[in-house]
FINU-786378 format. One record per residue: residue number from 1; residue in three letters; x, y, z of N, C-alpha, C in turn. Coordinates in Angstrom, 3 decimals. Layout:
N
n,res,n_px,n_py,n_pz,ca_px,ca_py,ca_pz,c_px,c_py,c_pz
NUM,ALA,X,Y,Z,X,Y,Z,X,Y,Z $
...
END
This chain:
235
n,res,n_px,n_py,n_pz,ca_px,ca_py,ca_pz,c_px,c_py,c_pz
1,MET,-16.766,-16.948,-33.881,-16.868,-15.939,-35.012,-17.881,-14.928,-34.533 $
2,ASP,-17.513,-13.590,-34.864,-18.352,-12.462,-34.358,-19.378,-12.106,-35.344 $
3,PHE,-20.660,-12.448,-34.908,-21.874,-11.946,-35.622,-22.640,-11.005,-34.927 $
4,SER,-21.982,-10.143,-34.036,-22.682,-9.068,-33.268,-23.358,-8.234,-34.075 $
5,ASN,-24.708,-8.129,-33.753,-25.611,-7.133,-34.384,-25.929,-7.469,-35.895 $
6,LYS,-25.530,-8.596,-36.371,-25.646,-9.084,-37.595,-27.101,-9.837,-37.642 $
7,TYR,-27.771,-9.417,-38.880,-29.120,-10.228,-39.113,-28.894,-11.257,-40.178 $
8,VAL,-29.439,-12.381,-39.838,-28.995,-13.588,-40.660,-30.396,-14.436,-40.916 $
9,VAL,-30.734,-14.758,-42.131,-31.688,-15.673,-42.506,-31.161,-16.970,-42.555 $
10,VAL,-31.847,-17.946,-41.996,-31.487,-19.379,-42.081,-32.674,-20.186,-42.450 $
11,THR,-32.765,-20.564,-43.681,-33.849,-21.408,-44.131,-33.389,-22.918,-43.847 $
12,GLY,-34.377,-23.746,-43.525,-34.252,-24.898,-42.935,-33.691,-24.909,-41.536 $
13,GLY,-33.806,-23.782,-40.838,-33.188,-23.689,-39.469,-33.583,-24.448,-38.449 $
14,THR,-34.790,-25.036,-38.623,-35.379,-26.022,-37.611,-34.877,-27.453,-37.839 $
15,GLY,-34.220,-27.776,-38.807,-33.704,-29.189,-39.026,-32.350,-29.314,-38.273 $
16,ALA,-31.771,-30.530,-38.304,-30.614,-30.962,-37.617,-29.381,-29.930,-37.933 $
17,LEU,-29.038,-29.715,-39.152,-28.003,-28.881,-39.579,-28.364,-27.484,-39.381 $
18,GLY,-29.734,-27.072,-39.628,-30.027,-25.707,-39.266,-29.873,-25.350,-38.025 $
19,ALA,-30.336,-26.150,-37.084,-30.289,-25.824,-35.621,-28.888,-25.586,-35.308 $
20,ALA,-27.985,-26.415,-35.740,-26.542,-26.296,-35.418,-25.911,-24.950,-35.831 $
21,VAL,-26.371,-24.574,-37.139,-25.984,-23.365,-37.680,-26.535,-22.094,-36.769 $
22,VAL,-27.778,-22.264,-36.469,-28.463,-21.177,-35.616,-27.690,-21.097,-34.263 $
23,ALA,-27.506,-22.195,-33.672,-26.727,-22.215,-32.372,-25.517,-21.410,-32.485 $
24,GLY,-24.887,-21.799,-33.492,-23.421,-21.027,-33.720,-23.586,-19.608,-33.948 $
25,LEU,-24.560,-19.214,-34.646,-24.826,-17.742,-34.905,-25.224,-17.062,-33.662 $
26,LEU,-26.065,-17.768,-32.736,-26.546,-17.133,-31.600,-25.349,-16.843,-30.796 $
27,ARG,-24.338,-17.894,-30.571,-23.294,-17.691,-29.803,-22.366,-16.500,-30.244 $
28,GLY,-22.425,-16.345,-31.553,-21.772,-15.173,-31.943,-22.349,-13.833,-32.011 $
29,GLY,-23.534,-13.845,-31.409,-24.268,-12.460,-31.245,-25.244,-12.136,-32.414 $
30,ALA,-25.495,-13.031,-33.209,-26.383,-12.782,-34.479,-27.942,-12.740,-33.989 $
31,HIS,-28.685,-12.081,-34.736,-30.197,-12.274,-34.797,-30.738,-13.045,-35.893 $
32,CYS,-31.367,-14.160,-35.690,-31.581,-15.218,-36.733,-33.076,-15.085,-37.140 $
33,ILE,-33.292,-14.946,-38.458,-34.605,-15.073,-38.945,-34.865,-16.535,-39.417 $
34,VAL,-35.767,-17.196,-38.935,-35.902,-18.686,-39.322,-37.396,-18.971,-39.755 $
35,PRO,-37.478,-19.102,-41.106,-38.736,-19.539,-41.689,-38.982,-21.009,-41.422 $
36,TYR,-40.266,-21.453,-41.225,-40.508,-22.847,-40.987,-41.756,-23.072,-41.658 $
37,ARG,-41.984,-24.469,-41.864,-43.226,-24.872,-42.575,-44.264,-25.473,-41.638 $
38,ALA,-43.822,-26.343,-40.821,-44.940,-26.948,-39.995,-44.786,-26.499,-38.549 $
39,GLU,-45.992,-26.441,-37.809,-45.781,-25.907,-36.359,-45.172,-26.795,-35.489 $
40,LEU,-45.282,-28.219,-35.802,-44.694,-29.185,-34.944,-43.147,-28.995,-34.947 $
41,GLU,-42.561,-28.555,-36.082,-41.179,-28.526,-36.205,-40.792,-27.302,-35.427 $
42,ALA,-41.530,-26.168,-35.415,-41.314,-25.006,-34.654,-41.356,-25.212,-33.248 $
43,GLN,-42.195,-26.066,-32.865,-42.334,-26.276,-31.361,-41.219,-27.105,-30.740 $
44,ARG,-40.724,-27.930,-31.663,-39.486,-28.771,-31.346,-38.167,-27.970,-31.536 $
45,PHE,-38.161,-26.837,-31.881,-36.983,-26.048,-32.285,-36.309,-25.618,-30.967 $
46,ALA,-35.066,-25.903,-30.681,-34.393,-25.721,-29.367,-34.340,-24.114,-29.087 $
47,HIS,-34.218,-23.419,-30.234,-34.037,-21.976,-30.046,-35.328,-21.216,-30.001 $
48,ARG,-36.457,-21.931,-29.991,-37.782,-21.120,-30.026,-37.837,-20.359,-28.807 $
49,GLY,-38.204,-19.089,-28.920,-38.423,-18.319,-27.688,-37.083,-17.475,-27.297 $
50,ASP,-36.136,-17.818,-28.157,-34.820,-16.951,-27.861,-35.088,-15.548,-28.381 $
51,PRO,-34.767,-14.556,-27.575,-35.190,-13.148,-28.045,-34.318,-12.730,-29.248 $
52,ASN,-33.259,-13.413,-29.723,-32.573,-13.181,-30.951,-32.951,-14.036,-32.146 $
53,VAL,-34.099,-14.765,-31.895,-34.674,-15.570,-33.057,-36.082,-15.125,-33.427 $
54,THR,-36.230,-14.824,-34.696,-37.660,-14.554,-35.206,-37.940,-15.613,-36.202 $
55,MET,-39.073,-16.219,-35.841,-39.606,-17.287,-36.635,-40.766,-16.954,-37.546 $
56,ILE,-40.838,-17.227,-38.625,-41.751,-16.892,-39.661,-42.467,-18.203,-40.306 $
57,ALA,-43.649,-18.324,-40.178,-44.390,-19.399,-40.789,-44.473,-19.224,-42.319 $
58,VAL,-44.032,-20.159,-43.021,-43.882,-19.913,-44.601,-44.340,-21.407,-45.189 $
59,GLY,-45.216,-21.462,-45.978,-45.703,-22.591,-46.526,-44.778,-23.187,-47.669 $
60,ASP,-44.144,-22.327,-48.520,-43.486,-22.872,-49.512,-42.437,-21.828,-50.000 $
61,LEU,-41.162,-22.244,-49.851,-40.009,-21.250,-50.311,-39.829,-21.151,-51.770 $
62,ALA,-40.692,-21.954,-52.500,-40.636,-21.948,-53.892,-41.601,-20.890,-54.535 $
63,ASP,-42.260,-20.290,-53.492,-43.290,-19.230,-53.807,-42.611,-17.851,-53.710 $
64,GLU,-42.497,-17.055,-54.751,-41.963,-15.744,-54.615,-42.735,-14.733,-53.456 $
65,THR,-43.946,-15.046,-53.425,-44.630,-14.161,-52.486,-44.281,-14.325,-51.092 $
66,GLN,-44.124,-15.661,-50.842,-43.669,-16.019,-49.508,-42.298,-15.749,-49.102 $
67,VAL,-41.371,-15.964,-50.205,-39.967,-15.515,-49.943,-39.906,-14.080,-49.669 $
68,ALA,-40.604,-13.184,-50.343,-40.616,-11.909,-50.238,-41.034,-11.501,-48.722 $
69,ARG,-41.906,-12.111,-48.172,-42.410,-11.973,-46.856,-41.312,-12.038,-45.935 $
70,VAL,-40.526,-13.273,-46.019,-39.495,-13.519,-45.165,-38.439,-12.394,-45.088 $
71,TYR,-37.988,-11.951,-46.164,-37.043,-10.908,-46.452,-37.476,-9.471,-46.122 $
72,ALA,-38.760,-9.307,-46.119,-39.285,-8.035,-45.755,-39.655,-7.827,-44.473 $
73,SER,-39.513,-9.149,-43.659,-39.755,-8.926,-42.220,-38.881,-8.018,-41.415 $
74,PRO,-39.444,-7.374,-40.399,-38.806,-6.260,-39.505,-37.344,-6.831,-39.090 $
75,GLY,-37.216,-8.111,-38.777,-35.890,-8.593,-38.157,-34.877,-8.786,-39.442 $
76,ALA,-35.315,-8.762,-40.582,-34.328,-9.114,-41.634,-33.545,-8.052,-42.289 $
77,ALA,-33.710,-6.700,-41.680,-33.086,-5.684,-42.170,-32.330,-4.834,-41.131 $
78,PRO,-31.104,-4.576,-41.345,-30.211,-4.705,-42.548,-29.689,-6.123,-42.537 $
79,LEU,-29.926,-6.831,-43.633,-29.566,-8.186,-43.764,-27.901,-8.437,-44.015 $
80,TRP,-27.333,-9.101,-43.161,-25.892,-9.472,-43.419,-25.700,-10.656,-44.167 $
81,ALA,-26.454,-11.849,-43.789,-26.198,-13.156,-44.344,-27.418,-13.939,-44.628 $
82,SER,-27.445,-14.693,-45.678,-28.455,-15.560,-45.912,-28.058,-16.961,-46.174 $
83,ILE,-28.424,-17.988,-45.372,-27.918,-19.251,-45.359,-29.076,-20.260,-45.743 $
84,HIS,-28.971,-20.973,-46.895,-30.056,-21.637,-47.424,-29.861,-23.146,-47.396 $
85,ILE,-30.447,-23.706,-46.262,-30.282,-25.138,-45.780,-31.568,-26.044,-46.261 $
86,ALA,-32.732,-25.326,-46.394,-33.974,-25.924,-46.756,-33.915,-26.751,-48.082 $
87,GLY,-34.507,-27.844,-47.918,-34.401,-28.701,-49.148,-35.073,-30.046,-48.736 $
88,GLY,-35.055,-30.980,-49.673,-35.438,-32.346,-49.516,-34.782,-33.404,-50.263 $
89,PHE,-34.849,-34.643,-49.906,-34.264,-35.780,-50.826,-35.238,-36.775,-50.980 $
90,ALA,-35.136,-37.407,-52.264,-35.819,-38.548,-52.527,-35.191,-39.256,-53.719 $
91,PRO,-35.009,-40.514,-53.447,-34.236,-41.417,-54.357,-35.193,-41.660,-55.503 $
92,GLY,-34.645,-42.265,-56.626,-35.438,-42.590,-57.806,-34.519,-42.641,-59.063 $
93,ASN,-34.642,-43.822,-59.750,-33.986,-43.815,-61.091,-34.795,-42.902,-62.123 $
94,VAL,-34.081,-42.649,-63.216,-34.792,-41.793,-64.210,-35.996,-42.463,-64.672 $
95,ALA,-35.942,-43.759,-64.923,-37.186,-44.442,-65.527,-38.259,-44.429,-64.533 $
96,ASP,-37.965,-44.381,-63.342,-39.059,-44.391,-62.304,-39.513,-43.011,-61.667 $
97,THR,-39.022,-41.904,-62.269,-39.207,-40.764,-61.660,-40.080,-39.801,-62.884 $
98,ASP,-41.323,-39.665,-62.359,-42.240,-38.870,-63.286,-41.965,-37.181,-63.105 $
99,LYS,-42.547,-36.691,-63.870,-42.544,-35.123,-63.845,-42.848,-34.464,-62.459 $
100,ALA,-43.904,-34.960,-61.928,-44.189,-34.478,-60.596,-43.021,-34.652,-59.495 $
101,ALA,-42.517,-35.850,-59.475,-41.389,-36.047,-58.620,-40.140,-35.211,-58.844 $
102,LEU,-39.939,-35.126,-60.283,-38.692,-34.243,-60.655,-39.016,-32.821,-60.178 $
103,MET,-40.172,-32.301,-60.446,-40.499,-30.955,-60.106,-40.435,-30.716,-58.432 $
104,THR,-40.865,-31.774,-57.763,-40.813,-31.611,-56.302,-39.326,-31.252,-55.760 $
105,GLN,-38.377,-32.063,-56.471,-37.013,-31.906,-56.175,-36.428,-30.579,-56.649 $
106,LEU,-36.803,-30.229,-57.886,-36.358,-29.005,-58.395,-36.926,-27.729,-57.485 $
107,ASN,-38.116,-27.885,-57.144,-38.735,-26.621,-56.403,-38.180,-26.615,-55.061 $
108,GLY,-38.171,-27.817,-54.430,-37.611,-27.940,-53.058,-36.275,-27.587,-52.716 $
109,ASN,-35.439,-27.899,-53.782,-33.977,-27.718,-53.635,-33.361,-26.589,-54.413 $
110,LEU,-33.768,-26.453,-55.682,-33.193,-25.321,-56.462,-33.968,-24.071,-56.705 $
111,VAL,-35.258,-24.141,-56.810,-36.119,-22.928,-57.065,-36.099,-22.207,-55.877 $
112,SER,-36.296,-23.012,-54.662,-36.411,-22.248,-53.358,-35.041,-21.434,-53.023 $
113,CYS,-34.014,-22.233,-53.423,-32.620,-21.685,-53.276,-32.520,-20.391,-54.178 $
114,PHE,-32.823,-20.376,-55.303,-32.739,-19.462,-56.367,-33.450,-18.091,-55.882 $
115,LEU,-34.669,-18.328,-55.290,-35.539,-17.299,-54.945,-35.044,-16.635,-53.620 $
116,CYS,-34.657,-17.344,-52.794,-34.004,-16.947,-51.624,-32.609,-16.095,-51.958 $
117,CYS,-31.813,-16.489,-52.870,-30.662,-15.799,-53.231,-30.952,-14.484,-53.667 $
118,ARG,-31.981,-14.480,-54.597,-32.368,-13.374,-55.229,-32.901,-12.292,-54.166 $
119,ALA,-33.761,-12.711,-53.347,-34.343,-11.727,-52.344,-33.144,-11.302,-51.237 $
120,ALA,-32.226,-12.149,-50.992,-31.178,-11.847,-50.037,-30.240,-10.749,-50.811 $
121,VAL,-29.873,-10.972,-52.053,-28.920,-10.115,-52.816,-29.766,-8.801,-52.712 $
122,ASN,-30.967,-8.655,-52.936,-31.648,-7.332,-53.184,-31.609,-6.728,-51.736 $
123,ALA,-31.972,-7.530,-50.772,-31.935,-6.930,-49.452,-30.600,-6.345,-49.037 $
124,MET,-29.465,-6.989,-49.435,-28.099,-6.664,-49.081,-27.798,-5.396,-49.939 $
125,ARG,-28.235,-5.305,-51.117,-27.946,-4.148,-51.831,-28.558,-2.936,-51.211 $
126,ALA,-29.669,-3.159,-50.744,-30.541,-2.007,-50.043,-29.821,-1.559,-48.832 $
127,GLY,-29.030,-2.577,-48.120,-28.339,-2.043,-46.887,-26.952,-1.486,-47.227 $
128,ARG,-26.457,-1.663,-48.451,-25.167,-1.074,-48.904,-23.945,-1.456,-47.896 $
129,GLN,-24.051,-2.698,-47.351,-23.024,-3.017,-46.356,-22.361,-4.363,-46.882 $
130,GLY,-22.591,-4.732,-48.040,-22.203,-6.083,-48.384,-22.810,-7.178,-47.783 $
131,GLY,-22.347,-8.440,-47.612,-22.974,-9.530,-47.075,-22.392,-10.758,-47.501 $
132,ARG,-23.045,-11.923,-47.086,-22.569,-13.292,-47.344,-23.801,-14.176,-47.659 $
133,VAL,-23.740,-14.929,-48.567,-24.781,-15.979,-49.016,-24.087,-17.387,-48.991 $
134,VAL,-24.771,-18.226,-48.217,-24.167,-19.688,-48.276,-25.427,-20.603,-48.542 $
135,ASN,-25.076,-21.336,-49.653,-25.979,-22.508,-50.117,-25.559,-23.860,-49.680 $
136,VAL,-26.490,-24.739,-49.748,-26.018,-26.150,-49.431,-26.454,-26.995,-50.702 $
137,ALA,-25.364,-27.408,-51.289,-25.422,-28.337,-52.381,-25.350,-29.791,-51.816 $
138,SER,-24.508,-30.624,-52.463,-24.346,-32.018,-52.052,-23.159,-32.737,-52.787 $
139,ARG,-22.735,-33.675,-52.135,-21.702,-34.464,-52.828,-21.966,-34.738,-54.297 $
140,GLN,-23.232,-35.021,-54.653,-23.577,-35.601,-55.905,-23.426,-34.431,-56.841 $
141,ALA,-23.437,-33.099,-56.430,-23.454,-31.973,-57.205,-22.046,-31.877,-57.619 $
142,LEU,-20.999,-32.360,-56.962,-19.664,-32.439,-57.570,-19.250,-33.677,-58.183 $
143,GLU,-19.844,-34.762,-57.724,-19.530,-36.127,-58.158,-20.801,-36.755,-58.844 $
144,TRP,-21.074,-36.276,-60.146,-22.345,-36.598,-60.670,-22.732,-38.141,-60.855 $
145,ARG,-21.607,-38.929,-60.951,-21.933,-40.360,-61.100,-22.365,-40.974,-59.946 $
146,SER,-22.038,-40.339,-58.756,-22.489,-40.960,-57.533,-24.069,-40.589,-57.289 $
147,GLY,-24.489,-39.837,-58.222,-26.017,-39.599,-58.249,-26.783,-40.699,-58.857 $
148,ALA,-26.370,-41.581,-59.381,-27.169,-42.649,-60.043,-28.072,-43.275,-58.852 $
149,GLY,-29.414,-43.366,-59.328,-30.408,-43.842,-58.393,-31.006,-42.678,-57.548 $
150,MET,-30.533,-41.352,-57.781,-31.283,-40.110,-57.186,-31.016,-39.116,-58.194 $
151,ALA,-31.475,-39.366,-59.460,-31.203,-38.267,-60.521,-31.910,-36.904,-60.229 $
152,ALA,-33.170,-36.933,-59.982,-33.745,-35.637,-59.683,-33.070,-34.933,-58.675 $
153,TYR,-32.756,-35.418,-57.642,-32.057,-34.713,-56.545,-30.685,-34.200,-57.071 $
154,THR,-29.978,-35.162,-57.702,-28.635,-34.560,-58.186,-28.839,-33.509,-59.142 $
155,ILE,-29.590,-33.457,-60.037,-29.976,-32.367,-60.930,-30.256,-31.080,-60.228 $
156,ALA,-31.066,-31.147,-59.104,-31.420,-30.043,-58.276,-30.213,-29.437,-57.542 $
157,LYS,-29.478,-30.347,-57.025,-28.229,-29.879,-56.303,-27.069,-29.414,-57.057 $
158,SER,-27.145,-30.036,-58.317,-26.133,-29.477,-59.345,-26.383,-28.049,-59.718 $
159,GLY,-27.622,-27.943,-59.814,-28.133,-26.461,-60.015,-27.789,-25.515,-58.891 $
160,VAL,-27.915,-25.970,-57.733,-27.608,-25.011,-56.580,-26.097,-24.734,-56.662 $
161,ALA,-25.137,-25.807,-57.042,-23.829,-25.608,-57.263,-23.509,-24.475,-58.341 $
162,THR,-24.128,-24.590,-59.413,-24.044,-23.668,-60.650,-24.558,-22.365,-60.206 $
163,LEU,-25.625,-22.143,-59.618,-26.143,-20.966,-59.148,-25.233,-20.307,-58.147 $
164,THR,-24.558,-21.007,-57.290,-23.537,-20.448,-56.353,-22.446,-19.779,-57.094 $
165,THR,-21.783,-20.504,-58.029,-20.596,-19.884,-58.671,-21.019,-18.879,-59.690 $
166,THR,-22.138,-18.761,-60.281,-22.504,-17.810,-61.219,-22.930,-16.513,-60.359 $
167,LEU,-23.789,-16.626,-59.443,-24.166,-15.452,-58.584,-23.044,-14.923,-57.957 $
168,ALA,-22.030,-15.662,-57.506,-20.735,-15.149,-56.979,-19.954,-14.096,-57.779 $
169,GLU,-20.041,-14.440,-59.001,-19.326,-13.361,-60.047,-20.286,-12.330,-60.155 $
170,GLU,-21.447,-12.378,-60.195,-22.369,-11.110,-60.380,-22.289,-10.160,-59.237 $
171,VAL,-22.035,-10.429,-57.983,-22.238,-9.608,-56.933,-20.972,-9.389,-56.126 $
172,VAL,-19.885,-9.904,-56.645,-18.709,-9.771,-55.868,-18.301,-8.220,-55.712 $
173,ARG,-18.311,-7.433,-56.780,-18.068,-6.056,-56.537,-18.887,-5.149,-55.670 $
174,GLU,-20.016,-5.844,-55.175,-20.804,-5.226,-54.107,-20.432,-5.563,-52.735 $
175,GLY,-19.392,-6.400,-52.646,-18.905,-6.719,-51.352,-19.772,-8.059,-50.845 $
176,ILE,-20.401,-8.691,-51.719,-21.301,-9.907,-51.393,-20.641,-11.003,-51.761 $
177,LEU,-20.273,-11.864,-50.893,-19.627,-13.236,-51.319,-20.460,-14.317,-51.194 $
178,VAL,-20.542,-15.180,-52.216,-21.604,-16.354,-52.229,-20.651,-17.565,-52.377 $
179,ASN,-21.035,-18.507,-51.485,-20.343,-19.854,-51.500,-21.461,-20.919,-51.176 $
180,ALA,-21.063,-22.072,-51.289,-21.839,-23.314,-50.892,-20.995,-24.373,-50.154 $
181,VAL,-21.643,-25.221,-49.494,-21.007,-26.528,-48.970,-21.637,-27.612,-49.714 $
182,ALA,-20.971,-28.667,-49.746,-21.478,-29.925,-50.400,-21.245,-30.917,-49.430 $
183,PRO,-22.283,-31.258,-48.691,-22.157,-32.356,-47.572,-22.346,-33.710,-48.152 $
184,SER,-21.638,-34.748,-47.647,-22.129,-36.154,-47.916,-23.208,-36.474,-46.930 $
185,ILE,-23.295,-37.767,-46.665,-24.485,-38.134,-45.653,-23.998,-37.663,-44.195 $
186,MET,-24.788,-36.896,-43.537,-24.409,-36.384,-42.307,-24.989,-37.205,-41.276 $
187,ASP,-24.283,-36.986,-40.091,-24.735,-37.907,-38.860,-25.983,-37.261,-38.193 $
188,THR,-27.161,-37.604,-38.493,-28.303,-37.268,-38.029,-29.208,-38.406,-37.516 $
189,GLY,-30.166,-38.150,-36.664,-30.902,-39.225,-35.989,-31.652,-39.877,-37.396 $
190,ALA,-32.089,-39.063,-38.096,-33.053,-39.659,-39.219,-32.117,-40.515,-40.110 $
191,ASN,-30.883,-40.133,-40.356,-29.886,-40.977,-41.295,-29.569,-42.198,-40.549 $
192,ARG,-29.278,-42.247,-39.281,-28.892,-43.502,-38.547,-30.216,-44.548,-38.631 $
193,ALA,-31.407,-43.982,-38.421,-32.478,-44.837,-38.408,-32.714,-45.333,-39.963 $
194,ALA,-32.272,-44.645,-40.961,-32.392,-45.166,-42.390,-31.485,-46.059,-42.731 $
195,MET,-30.134,-45.999,-42.166,-29.069,-46.766,-42.454,-28.331,-47.301,-41.251 $
196,PRO,-28.999,-48.099,-40.496,-28.483,-48.615,-39.224,-27.341,-49.369,-39.138 $
197,GLN,-26.980,-49.976,-40.508,-25.668,-50.819,-40.414,-24.537,-49.902,-41.040 $
198,ALA,-24.685,-48.588,-41.214,-23.586,-47.767,-41.685,-22.589,-47.503,-40.629 $
199,ASP,-21.415,-47.172,-40.842,-20.472,-46.557,-40.006,-20.725,-45.097,-39.799 $
200,PHE,-21.365,-44.936,-38.534,-21.607,-43.513,-38.290,-20.507,-42.576,-37.981 $
201,ASN,-19.414,-43.158,-37.445,-18.148,-42.561,-37.272,-17.562,-41.804,-38.453 $
202,ALA,-17.807,-42.347,-39.681,-17.406,-41.824,-40.955,-18.071,-40.716,-41.447 $
203,TRP,-19.305,-40.451,-40.916,-20.140,-39.346,-41.390,-19.819,-37.941,-40.766 $
204,PRO,-19.846,-36.929,-41.417,-19.544,-35.632,-40.833,-20.755,-35.253,-39.731 $
205,LYS,-20.362,-34.734,-38.694,-21.338,-34.274,-37.786,-21.899,-32.971,-38.126 $
206,VAL,-23.176,-32.724,-37.848,-23.863,-31.502,-38.214,-23.119,-30.224,-37.764 $
207,GLU,-22.519,-30.374,-36.575,-21.682,-29.220,-35.895,-20.509,-28.910,-36.800 $
208,GLU,-19.796,-29.998,-37.322,-18.761,-29.820,-38.244,-19.017,-29.172,-39.491 $
209,VAL,-20.160,-29.564,-40.211,-20.681,-29.007,-41.367,-21.021,-27.450,-41.002 $
210,ALA,-21.661,-27.197,-39.858,-22.101,-26.003,-39.503,-20.882,-25.013,-39.334 $
211,ALA,-19.767,-25.594,-38.825,-18.703,-24.542,-38.729,-18.160,-24.078,-40.006 $
212,THR,-18.077,-24.926,-41.011,-17.714,-24.466,-42.286,-18.659,-23.334,-42.831 $
213,ILE,-20.010,-23.733,-42.646,-20.990,-22.692,-43.088,-20.864,-21.303,-42.340 $
214,LEU,-20.625,-21.490,-41.015,-20.429,-20.288,-40.225,-19.251,-19.453,-40.665 $
215,PHE,-18.093,-19.989,-41.022,-16.999,-19.222,-41.558,-17.364,-18.513,-42.768 $
216,LEU,-17.979,-19.270,-43.757,-18.221,-18.727,-45.056,-19.329,-17.517,-44.862 $
217,ALA,-20.086,-17.535,-43.838,-21.053,-16.546,-43.675,-20.539,-15.379,-42.842 $
218,SER,-19.415,-15.470,-42.325,-18.984,-14.452,-41.222,-18.121,-13.282,-41.916 $
219,PRO,-18.100,-12.305,-41.205,-17.203,-11.115,-41.629,-15.690,-11.578,-41.818 $
220,GLU,-15.329,-12.579,-41.029,-13.935,-13.092,-41.165,-13.626,-13.619,-42.603 $
221,ASN,-14.678,-14.080,-43.121,-14.448,-14.501,-44.685,-14.257,-13.314,-45.445 $
222,LYS,-13.092,-13.031,-45.876,-12.974,-11.773,-46.671,-12.632,-12.071,-48.040 $
223,VAL,-12.259,-13.259,-48.493,-11.813,-13.577,-49.782,-12.418,-14.735,-50.545 $
224,THR,-13.096,-15.575,-49.737,-13.672,-16.846,-50.427,-14.956,-16.437,-51.109 $
225,ARG,-15.024,-16.858,-52.400,-16.319,-16.758,-53.189,-16.350,-17.744,-54.200 $
226,GLY,-17.499,-17.965,-54.651,-17.690,-19.044,-55.692,-17.196,-20.394,-55.487 $
227,ALA,-17.109,-20.799,-54.158,-16.598,-22.174,-53.724,-17.775,-22.957,-53.553 $
228,VAL,-17.547,-24.096,-53.865,-18.516,-25.343,-53.356,-17.673,-26.150,-52.606 $
229,VAL,-17.715,-26.119,-51.341,-16.699,-26.709,-50.500,-17.218,-28.108,-49.978 $
230,PRO,-16.322,-29.153,-50.283,-16.611,-30.460,-49.925,-16.631,-30.669,-48.382 $
231,VAL,-17.645,-31.121,-47.810,-17.673,-31.410,-46.424,-18.081,-32.871,-46.177 $
232,TYR,-17.173,-33.837,-46.527,-17.493,-35.277,-46.690,-17.247,-36.078,-45.564 $
233,GLY,-16.502,-35.508,-44.572,-16.095,-36.453,-43.423,-15.131,-37.488,-43.969 $
234,LYS,-15.348,-38.721,-43.487,-14.439,-39.907,-43.893,-15.166,-40.817,-44.800 $
235,VAL,-16.391,-40.340,-45.300,-17.076,-41.254,-46.245,-16.456,-41.430,-47.670 $
END
């Protein structure tokens, strides 16, 4: 897919899925703006030092000031696409989840996504060229009962799905298409270590999930909006 001369923000870009998305964007000719939290993750990032990658240290994407700094960076304008992969997972039954744990999931997954969507849409409006927003929800956001035992995470990701569909309606007439993907368990080193007895072949590969994200973020996507696309693999 052709992203020549397109500027794209990728939150969570230093993670397994994010790195696969950034790789695809770079192959297509994009310039990527990648916020990161920890210096160690930046040092391990395969695309660090690429002339078409701008890395920005950000402590908390649930902080409006820090999000504004990402989207005001010189490399972020004119913005074509914003892909929101940053988030976190923690299991927990409702009875065992206190307010602090709930807010951690809401801030890390939903509030951060909301603020990045807001900043992205405003940047795209300023550029007057339309654009694309792609969020990352989860299977639990579409199949609520599967979220038993991970209630706070499921609530947060369900909010991301709702945000996606409502925002899509708000901005479509401006040429901005908003969509999301909903992965199941992805085949990453961390997930293999956490679930060594699982059937890894059934899990979607990060490159496969990235391919769906890249299409939704691309100029080739001319009609898809408000979708929360299942990317479950064989699970």
